[in-house]
C-alpha positions in Angstrom: -14.4 -29.3 2.8 -16.2 -28.8 6.0 -18.3 -25.7 6.8 -15.7 -24.4 9.3 -12.9 -24.7 6.7 -15.0 -22.9 4.1 -15.7 -20.1 6.6 -12.0 -19.8 7.4 -11.2 -19.6 3.7 -13.7 -16.8 3.2 -12.3 -14.9 6.2 -8.8 -15.2 4.8 -9.9 -14.1 1.4 -11.6 -11.0 2.9 -8.4 -10.3 4.9 -6.3 -10.7 1.8 -8.6 -8.3 -0.1 -8.3 -5.7 2.6 -4.5 -6.0 2.8 -4.2 -5.7 -1.0 -6.4 -2.5 -0.9 -4.3 -1.1 1.9 -1.1 -1.8 0.0 -2.5 -0.2 -3.2 -3.4 3.0 -1.2 0.0 3.2 0.5 1.7 2.7 -2.8 -0.3 5.4 -4.4 0.5 7.8 -1.5 4.1 6.9 -1.8 4.1 7.7 -5.5 2.3 11.0 -5.0 4.8 12.1 -2.3 7.7 11.2 -4.5 6.1 13.2 -7.3 5.8 16.2 -5.0 9.3 15.9 -3.6 10.7 15.7 -7.2 9.4 19.3 -7.6 11.0 20.6 -4.5 14.3 22.3 -5.4 17.4 20.2 -4.4 18.7 23.0 -2.2 15.7 22.5 0.1 16.1 18.7 0.4 18.5 17.4 3.0 18.1 13.9 1.5 18.3 12.1 -1.8 15.4 10.4 -3.6 16.1 6.9 -4.9 
């Protein structure tokens, strides 16, 4: 592999790491919100949780 290819691979690995971290944080937030909404009485919810 050439130096430019190695550099591009490293950049893509770093971007992938950041995207995975972002996804993990969003997934955690989503789970926390669902947990909170489960505790809200159904009469206050104009929607259904899936």
